[in-house]
All heavy atoms as a GROMACS GRO file, in nm:
protein
  389
    1MET      N    1  -0.548  -3.026  -6.099
    1MET     CA    2  -0.442  -2.948  -6.160
    1MET      C    3  -0.334  -2.915  -6.055
    1MET      O    4  -0.217  -2.924  -6.082
    1MET     CB    5  -0.500  -2.822  -6.222
    1MET     CG    6  -0.396  -2.740  -6.289
    1MET     SD    7  -0.320  -2.818  -6.435
    1MET     CE    8  -0.442  -2.787  -6.556
    2LYS      N    9  -0.382  -2.878  -5.935
    2LYS     CA   10  -0.289  -2.842  -5.827
    2LYS      C   11  -0.193  -2.958  -5.796
    2LYS      O   12  -0.073  -2.938  -5.788
    2LYS     CB   13  -0.368  -2.800  -5.704
    2LYS     CG   14  -0.280  -2.772  -5.583
    2LYS     CD   15  -0.362  -2.747  -5.457
    2LYS     CE   16  -0.445  -2.865  -5.422
    2LYS     NZ   17  -0.401  -2.954  -5.318
    3ASP      N   18  -0.248  -3.077  -5.786
    3ASP     CA   19  -0.166  -3.193  -5.754
    3ASP      C   20  -0.070  -3.224  -5.865
    3ASP      O   21   0.047  -3.261  -5.840
    3ASP     CB   22  -0.254  -3.316  -5.723
    3ASP     CG   23  -0.335  -3.299  -5.595
    3ASP    OD1   24  -0.296  -3.215  -5.510
    3ASP    OD2   25  -0.433  -3.369  -5.582
    4THR      N   26  -0.115  -3.209  -5.989
    4THR     CA   27  -0.028  -3.236  -6.102
    4THR      C   28   0.084  -3.132  -6.103
    4THR      O   29   0.201  -3.172  -6.129
    4THR     CB   30  -0.108  -3.227  -6.235
    4THR    OG1   31  -0.215  -3.323  -6.229
    4THR    CG2   32  -0.021  -3.255  -6.354
    5ASP      N   33   0.056  -3.008  -6.077
    5ASP     CA   34   0.160  -2.908  -6.074
    5ASP      C   35   0.260  -2.934  -5.959
    5ASP      O   36   0.382  -2.916  -5.978
    5ASP     CB   37   0.098  -2.767  -6.058
    5ASP     CG   38   0.034  -2.719  -6.185
    5ASP    OD1   39   0.064  -2.772  -6.294
    5ASP    OD2   40  -0.052  -2.627  -6.175
    6LEU      N   41   0.211  -2.979  -5.843
    6LEU     CA   42   0.300  -3.011  -5.733
    6LEU      C   43   0.391  -3.126  -5.773
    6LEU      O   44   0.514  -3.124  -5.744
    6LEU     CB   45   0.222  -3.046  -5.608
    6LEU     CG   46   0.147  -2.931  -5.539
    6LEU    CD1   47   0.058  -2.982  -5.429
    6LEU    CD2   48   0.248  -2.831  -5.482
    7PHE      N   49   0.335  -3.230  -5.833
    7PHE     CA   50   0.412  -3.341  -5.878
    7PHE      C   51   0.519  -3.301  -5.978
    7PHE      O   52   0.636  -3.342  -5.971
    7PHE     CB   53   0.319  -3.451  -5.934
    7PHE     CG   54   0.396  -3.577  -5.964
    7PHE    CD1   55   0.415  -3.675  -5.868
    7PHE    CD2   56   0.450  -3.596  -6.093
    7PHE    CE1   57   0.485  -3.790  -5.896
    7PHE    CE2   58   0.519  -3.712  -6.123
    7PHE     CZ   59   0.538  -3.809  -6.025
    8LEU      N   60   0.479  -3.220  -6.075
    8LEU     CA   61   0.573  -3.173  -6.179
    8LEU      C   62   0.688  -3.095  -6.119
    8LEU      O   63   0.806  -3.115  -6.156
    8LEU     CB   64   0.501  -3.086  -6.284
    8LEU     CG   65   0.431  -3.159  -6.394
    8LEU    CD1   66   0.340  -3.063  -6.469
    8LEU    CD2   67   0.530  -3.224  -6.486
    9THR      N   68   0.659  -3.009  -6.021
    9THR     CA   69   0.764  -2.929  -5.956
    9THR      C   70   0.861  -3.023  -5.885
    9THR      O   71   0.983  -3.008  -5.902
    9THR     CB   72   0.701  -2.831  -5.856
    9THR    OG1   73   0.617  -2.741  -5.930
    9THR    CG2   74   0.807  -2.753  -5.782
   10GLN      N   75   0.810  -3.116  -5.808
   10GLN     CA   76   0.899  -3.208  -5.735
   10GLN      C   77   0.977  -3.297  -5.831
   10GLN      O   78   1.099  -3.317  -5.810
   10GLN     CB   79   0.818  -3.292  -5.635
   10GLN     CG   80   0.903  -3.375  -5.544
   10GLN     CD   81   0.996  -3.294  -5.457
   10GLN    OE1   82   0.968  -3.180  -5.421
   10GLN    NE2   83   1.112  -3.349  -5.424
   11ALA      N   84   0.914  -3.351  -5.929
   11ALA     CA   85   0.983  -3.436  -6.026
   11ALA      C   86   1.092  -3.356  -6.098
   11ALA      O   87   1.205  -3.410  -6.118
   11ALA     CB   88   0.883  -3.493  -6.126
   12HIS      N   89   1.063  -3.233  -6.135
   12HIS     CA   90   1.164  -3.150  -6.198
   12HIS      C   91   1.281  -3.125  -6.106
   12HIS      O   92   1.397  -3.132  -6.148
   12HIS     CB   93   1.100  -3.017  -6.242
   12HIS     CG   94   1.195  -2.928  -6.316
   12HIS    ND1   95   1.261  -2.826  -6.258
   12HIS    CD2   96   1.233  -2.930  -6.446
   12HIS    CE1   97   1.338  -2.768  -6.346
   12HIS    NE2   98   1.325  -2.828  -6.461
   13ASN      N   99   1.252  -3.097  -5.980
   13ASN     CA  100   1.358  -3.074  -5.879
   13ASN      C  101   1.448  -3.196  -5.862
   13ASN      O  102   1.565  -3.183  -5.831
   13ASN     CB  103   1.299  -3.038  -5.746
   13ASN     CG  104   1.237  -2.896  -5.745
   13ASN    OD1  105   1.267  -2.816  -5.828
   13ASN    ND2  106   1.149  -2.872  -5.651
   14LEU      N  107   1.391  -3.314  -5.885
   14LEU     CA  108   1.468  -3.439  -5.873
   14LEU      C  109   1.536  -3.477  -6.004
   14LEU      O  110   1.605  -3.579  -6.011
   14LEU     CB  111   1.377  -3.553  -5.827
   14LEU     CG  112   1.321  -3.537  -5.688
   14LEU    CD1  113   1.217  -3.646  -5.660
   14LEU    CD2  114   1.434  -3.544  -5.583
   15GLY      N  115   1.514  -3.397  -6.107
   15GLY     CA  116   1.577  -3.426  -6.235
   15GLY      C  117   1.512  -3.535  -6.314
   15GLY      O  118   1.574  -3.592  -6.405
   16LEU      N  119   1.387  -3.563  -6.284
   16LEU     CA  120   1.313  -3.668  -6.357
   16LEU      C  121   1.260  -3.618  -6.487
   16LEU      O  122   1.231  -3.502  -6.503
   16LEU     CB  123   1.199  -3.721  -6.268
   16LEU     CG  124   1.238  -3.781  -6.134
   16LEU    CD1  125   1.112  -3.815  -6.054
   16LEU    CD2  126   1.325  -3.903  -6.154
   17ASN      N  127   1.241  -3.707  -6.582
   17ASN     CA  128   1.182  -3.674  -6.711
   17ASN      C  129   1.030  -3.659  -6.689
   17ASN      O  130   0.961  -3.756  -6.650
   17ASN     CB  131   1.209  -3.782  -6.813
   17ASN     CG  132   1.153  -3.754  -6.948
   17ASN    OD1  133   1.050  -3.686  -6.961
   17ASN    ND2  134   1.214  -3.806  -7.051
   18THR      N  135   0.980  -3.542  -6.717
   18THR     CA  136   0.837  -3.513  -6.693
   18THR      C  137   0.762  -3.492  -6.822
   18THR      O  138   0.649  -3.445  -6.818
   18THR     CB  139   0.823  -3.389  -6.603
   18THR    OG1  140   0.888  -3.277  -6.665
   18THR    CG2  141   0.882  -3.411  -6.466
   19ASP      N  142   0.821  -3.528  -6.935
   19ASP     CA  143   0.753  -3.501  -7.064
   19ASP      C  144   0.613  -3.559  -7.072
   19ASP      O  145   0.523  -3.491  -7.119
   19ASP     CB  146   0.835  -3.557  -7.182
   19ASP     CG  147   0.969  -3.484  -7.196
   19ASP    OD1  148   0.986  -3.374  -7.142
   19ASP    OD2  149   1.059  -3.540  -7.265
   20GLY      N  150   0.596  -3.683  -7.031
   20GLY     CA  151   0.463  -3.745  -7.038
   20GLY      C  152   0.362  -3.675  -6.952
   20GLY      O  153   0.248  -3.652  -6.992
   21LEU      N  154   0.404  -3.635  -6.831
   21LEU     CA  155   0.311  -3.569  -6.742
   21LEU      C  156   0.277  -3.428  -6.788
   21LEU      O  157   0.164  -3.383  -6.769
   21LEU     CB  158   0.368  -3.563  -6.600
   21LEU     CG  159   0.275  -3.515  -6.491
   21LEU    CD1  160   0.145  -3.594  -6.485
   21LEU    CD2  161   0.339  -3.517  -6.358
   22VAL      N  162   0.366  -3.366  -6.856
   22VAL     CA  163   0.337  -3.233  -6.914
   22VAL      C  164   0.224  -3.246  -7.016
   22VAL      O  165   0.133  -3.163  -7.020
   22VAL     CB  166   0.464  -3.169  -6.979
   22VAL    CG1  167   0.429  -3.047  -7.059
   22VAL    CG2  168   0.565  -3.135  -6.872
   23GLY      N  169   0.227  -3.352  -7.096
   23GLY     CA  170   0.118  -3.377  -7.188
   23GLY      C  171  -0.016  -3.402  -7.120
   23GLY      O  172  -0.118  -3.351  -7.161
   24ILE      N  173  -0.011  -3.478  -7.013
   24ILE     CA  174  -0.133  -3.504  -6.935
   24ILE      C  175  -0.183  -3.377  -6.874
   24ILE      O  176  -0.305  -3.351  -6.871
   24ILE     CB  177  -0.107  -3.612  -6.825
   24ILE    CG1  178  -0.072  -3.748  -6.885
   24ILE    CG2  179  -0.225  -3.622  -6.729
   24ILE    CD1  180  -0.185  -3.808  -6.967
   25ARG      N  181  -0.093  -3.293  -6.829
   25ARG     CA  182  -0.135  -3.164  -6.771
   25ARG      C  183  -0.210  -3.081  -6.876
   25ARG      O  184  -0.310  -3.015  -6.842
   25ARG     CB  185  -0.015  -3.085  -6.720
   25ARG     CG  186  -0.054  -2.963  -6.645
   25ARG     CD  187   0.064  -2.867  -6.615
   25ARG     NE  188   0.021  -2.754  -6.538
   25ARG     CZ  189  -0.051  -2.650  -6.583
   25ARG    NH1  190  -0.089  -2.648  -6.709
   25ARG    NH2  191  -0.084  -2.550  -6.509
   26GLN      N  192  -0.165  -3.083  -6.998
   26GLN     CA  193  -0.233  -3.010  -7.104
   26GLN      C  194  -0.374  -3.060  -7.126
   26GLN      O  195  -0.469  -2.984  -7.147
   26GLN     CB  196  -0.154  -3.017  -7.235
   26GLN     CG  197  -0.022  -2.943  -7.231
   26GLN     CD  198   0.064  -2.965  -7.354
   26GLN    OE1  199   0.046  -3.066  -7.424
   26GLN    NE2  200   0.156  -2.876  -7.376
   27ILE      N  201  -0.393  -3.192  -7.117
   27ILE     CA  202  -0.527  -3.252  -7.130
   27ILE      C  203  -0.613  -3.210  -7.013
   27ILE      O  204  -0.731  -3.176  -7.030
   27ILE     CB  205  -0.518  -3.405  -7.142
   27ILE    CG1  206  -0.446  -3.443  -7.271
   27ILE    CG2  207  -0.658  -3.469  -7.138
   27ILE    CD1  208  -0.410  -3.588  -7.280
   28ILE      N  209  -0.559  -3.213  -6.890
   28ILE     CA  210  -0.634  -3.166  -6.774
   28ILE      C  211  -0.675  -3.022  -6.790
   28ILE      O  212  -0.790  -2.984  -6.762
   28ILE     CB  213  -0.551  -3.190  -6.647
   28ILE    CG1  214  -0.531  -3.340  -6.620
   28ILE    CG2  215  -0.620  -3.124  -6.526
   28ILE    CD1  216  -0.432  -3.367  -6.511
   29GLN      N  217  -0.582  -2.940  -6.839
   29GLN     CA  218  -0.616  -2.798  -6.860
   29GLN      C  219  -0.730  -2.785  -6.961
   29GLN      O  220  -0.822  -2.708  -6.940
   29GLN     CB  221  -0.492  -2.722  -6.909
   29GLN     CG  222  -0.515  -2.573  -6.933
   29GLN     CD  223  -0.541  -2.499  -6.807
   29GLN    OE1  224  -0.476  -2.522  -6.703
   29GLN    NE2  225  -0.634  -2.406  -6.811
   30HIS      N  226  -0.724  -2.862  -7.066
   30HIS     CA  227  -0.832  -2.859  -7.167
   30HIS      C  228  -0.964  -2.901  -7.105
   30HIS      O  229  -1.069  -2.838  -7.131
   30HIS     CB  230  -0.797  -2.949  -7.286
   30HIS     CG  231  -0.895  -2.951  -7.392
   30HIS    ND1  232  -0.928  -2.841  -7.471
   30HIS    CD2  233  -0.976  -3.050  -7.438
   30HIS    CE1  234  -1.022  -2.873  -7.558
   30HIS    NE2  235  -1.053  -3.002  -7.542
   31ALA      N  236  -0.964  -3.004  -7.022
   31ALA     CA  237  -1.086  -3.049  -6.956
   31ALA      C  238  -1.142  -2.941  -6.867
   31ALA      O  239  -1.264  -2.918  -6.864
   31ALA     CB  240  -1.059  -3.179  -6.874
   32MET      N  241  -1.054  -2.869  -6.800
   32MET     CA  242  -1.100  -2.756  -6.714
   32MET      C  243  -1.164  -2.649  -6.796
   32MET      O  244  -1.266  -2.593  -6.760
   32MET     CB  245  -0.985  -2.707  -6.633
   32MET     CG  246  -0.937  -2.805  -6.525
   32MET     SD  247  -0.792  -2.751  -6.437
   32MET     CE  248  -0.858  -2.611  -6.346
   33GLU      N  249  -1.103  -2.620  -6.911
   33GLU     CA  250  -1.157  -2.518  -6.999
   33GLU      C  251  -1.293  -2.558  -7.060
   33GLU      O  252  -1.372  -2.474  -7.096
   33GLU     CB  253  -1.058  -2.485  -7.111
   33GLU     CG  254  -0.934  -2.416  -7.065
   33GLU     CD  255  -0.821  -2.412  -7.163
   33GLU    OE1  256  -0.837  -2.469  -7.274
   33GLU    OE2  257  -0.715  -2.355  -7.131
   34MET      N  258  -1.316  -2.689  -7.066
   34MET     CA  259  -1.447  -2.742  -7.111
   34MET      C  260  -1.554  -2.737  -7.003
   34MET      O  261  -1.665  -2.779  -7.020
   34MET     CB  262  -1.431  -2.885  -7.159
   34MET     CG  263  -1.344  -2.898  -7.283
   34MET     SD  264  -1.311  -3.076  -7.324
   34MET     CE  265  -1.479  -3.138  -7.353
   35GLY      N  266  -1.515  -2.687  -6.884
   35GLY     CA  267  -1.609  -2.680  -6.772
   35GLY      C  268  -1.615  -2.806  -6.691
   35GLY      O  269  -1.713  -2.828  -6.617
   36LEU      N  270  -1.516  -2.889  -6.700
   36LEU     CA  271  -1.517  -3.019  -6.631
   36LEU      C  272  -1.426  -3.020  -6.506
   36LEU      O  273  -1.388  -3.126  -6.456
   36LEU     CB  274  -1.471  -3.129  -6.725
   36LEU     CG  275  -1.556  -3.148  -6.848
   36LEU    CD1  276  -1.494  -3.242  -6.950
   36LEU    CD2  277  -1.698  -3.195  -6.812
   37ALA      N  278  -1.400  -2.900  -6.451
   37ALA     CA  279  -1.310  -2.890  -6.337
   37ALA      C  280  -1.355  -2.966  -6.215
   37ALA      O  281  -1.276  -3.014  -6.135
   37ALA     CB  282  -1.283  -2.745  -6.301
   38GLU      N  283  -1.486  -2.977  -6.196
   38GLU     CA  284  -1.542  -3.043  -6.078
   38GLU      C  285  -1.564  -3.194  -6.101
   38GLU      O  286  -1.605  -3.262  -6.008
   38GLU     CB  287  -1.668  -2.976  -6.033
   38GLU     CG  288  -1.651  -2.831  -5.992
   38GLU     CD  289  -1.553  -2.812  -5.877
   38GLU    OE1  290  -1.558  -2.888  -5.782
   38GLU    OE2  291  -1.471  -2.716  -5.887
   39ALA      N  292  -1.538  -3.239  -6.222
   39ALA     CA  293  -1.558  -3.382  -6.253
   39ALA      C  294  -1.437  -3.463  -6.202
   39ALA      O  295  -1.334  -3.410  -6.169
   39ALA     CB  296  -1.574  -3.400  -6.404
   40ASP      N  297  -1.458  -3.594  -6.199
   40ASP     CA  298  -1.341  -3.678  -6.159
   40ASP      C  299  -1.249  -3.700  -6.279
   40ASP      O  300  -1.265  -3.635  -6.384
   40ASP     CB  301  -1.392  -3.811  -6.099
   40ASP     CG  302  -1.470  -3.894  -6.194
   40ASP    OD1  303  -1.464  -3.870  -6.320
   40ASP    OD2  304  -1.542  -3.983  -6.152
   41TYR      N  305  -1.155  -3.790  -6.262
   41TYR     CA  306  -1.055  -3.809  -6.371
   41TYR      C  307  -1.114  -3.866  -6.499
   41TYR      O  308  -1.049  -3.867  -6.603
   41TYR     CB  309  -0.938  -3.894  -6.321
   41TYR     CG  310  -0.835  -3.815  -6.250
   41TYR    CD1  311  -0.832  -3.808  -6.111
   41TYR    CD2  312  -0.743  -3.740  -6.322
   41TYR    CE1  313  -0.738  -3.731  -6.048
   41TYR    CE2  314  -0.649  -3.660  -6.258
   41TYR     CZ  315  -0.646  -3.656  -6.120
   41TYR     OH  316  -0.552  -3.581  -6.058
   42SER      N  317  -1.240  -3.905  -6.498
   42SER     CA  318  -1.302  -3.948  -6.623
   42SER      C  319  -1.317  -3.830  -6.719
   42SER      O  320  -1.333  -3.847  -6.839
   42SER     CB  321  -1.436  -4.015  -6.599
   42SER     OG  322  -1.526  -3.923  -6.543
   43ALA      N  323  -1.308  -3.707  -6.665
   43ALA     CA  324  -1.311  -3.587  -6.747
   43ALA      C  325  -1.197  -3.586  -6.847
   43ALA      O  326  -1.213  -3.527  -6.956
   43ALA     CB  327  -1.310  -3.463  -6.660
   44ILE      N  328  -1.087  -3.648  -6.813
   44ILE     CA  329  -0.974  -3.652  -6.903
   44ILE      C  330  -1.015  -3.724  -7.033
   44ILE      O  331  -0.981  -3.679  -7.144
   44ILE     CB  332  -0.852  -3.721  -6.838
   44ILE    CG1  333  -0.798  -3.635  -6.723
   44ILE    CG2  334  -0.741  -3.747  -6.940
   44ILE    CD1  335  -0.692  -3.701  -6.642
   45TYR      N  336  -1.090  -3.832  -7.020
   45TYR     CA  337  -1.138  -3.903  -7.137
   45TYR      C  338  -1.229  -3.815  -7.222
   45TYR      O  339  -1.218  -3.812  -7.345
   45TYR     CB  340  -1.207  -4.035  -7.098
   45TYR     CG  341  -1.259  -4.111  -7.220
   45TYR    CD1  342  -1.167  -4.188  -7.294
   45TYR    CD2  343  -1.390  -4.107  -7.258
   45TYR    CE1  344  -1.208  -4.259  -7.401
   45TYR    CE2  345  -1.433  -4.178  -7.368
   45TYR     CZ  346  -1.344  -4.254  -7.439
   45TYR     OH  347  -1.386  -4.321  -7.549
   46SER      N  348  -1.316  -3.745  -7.155
   46SER     CA  349  -1.408  -3.653  -7.227
   46SER      C  350  -1.331  -3.542  -7.299
   46SER      O  351  -1.375  -3.501  -7.405
   46SER     CB  352  -1.507  -3.589  -7.128
   46SER     OG  353  -1.586  -3.690  -7.068
   47ALA      N  354  -1.222  -3.500  -7.247
   47ALA     CA  355  -1.143  -3.395  -7.307
   47ALA      C  356  -1.073  -3.444  -7.435
   47ALA      O  357  -1.057  -3.367  -7.533
   47ALA     CB  358  -1.037  -3.341  -7.212
   48ILE      N  359  -1.036  -3.571  -7.442
   48ILE     CA  360  -0.965  -3.623  -7.561
   48ILE      C  361  -1.060  -3.694  -7.655
   48ILE      O  362  -1.025  -3.720  -7.767
   48ILE     CB  363  -0.848  -3.714  -7.523
   48ILE    CG1  364  -0.893  -3.838  -7.446
   48ILE    CG2  365  -0.741  -3.638  -7.447
   48ILE    CD1  366  -0.787  -3.938  -7.421
   49ASN      N  367  -1.181  -3.728  -7.608
   49ASN     CA  368  -1.279  -3.796  -7.693
   49ASN      C  369  -1.415  -3.733  -7.669
   49ASN      O  370  -1.502  -3.794  -7.602
   49ASN     CB  371  -1.282  -3.944  -7.663
   49ASN     CG  372  -1.365  -4.023  -7.762
   49ASN    OD1  373  -1.395  -3.974  -7.868
   49ASN    ND2  374  -1.402  -4.140  -7.720
   50PRO      N  375  -1.439  -3.613  -7.722
   50PRO     CA  376  -1.565  -3.542  -7.689
   50PRO      C  377  -1.692  -3.603  -7.746
   50PRO      O  378  -1.799  -3.560  -7.710
   50PRO     CB  379  -1.539  -3.403  -7.748
   50PRO     CG  380  -1.436  -3.419  -7.851
   50PRO     CD  381  -1.354  -3.538  -7.808
   51ASP      N  382  -1.681  -3.702  -7.831
   51ASP     CA  383  -1.803  -3.763  -7.889
   51ASP      C  384  -1.876  -3.850  -7.796
   51ASP      O  385  -1.866  -3.926  -7.732
   51ASP     CB  386  -1.765  -3.841  -8.015
   51ASP     CG  387  -1.716  -3.747  -8.128
   51ASP    OD1  388  -1.756  -3.632  -8.128
   51ASP    OD2  389  -1.633  -3.792  -8.208
   0.00000   0.00000   0.00000
């Protein structure tokens, strides 16, 4: 999450469109709320496909 927030801040400062990354950040936040904060990026898949 920290790295995503840093990237979003820098991209915003450069005037880049960050809409897609904002959506990914929401998925990462959801994964963290599911207790997957210590998992690798495969946790993103688990957050959007819990089955």
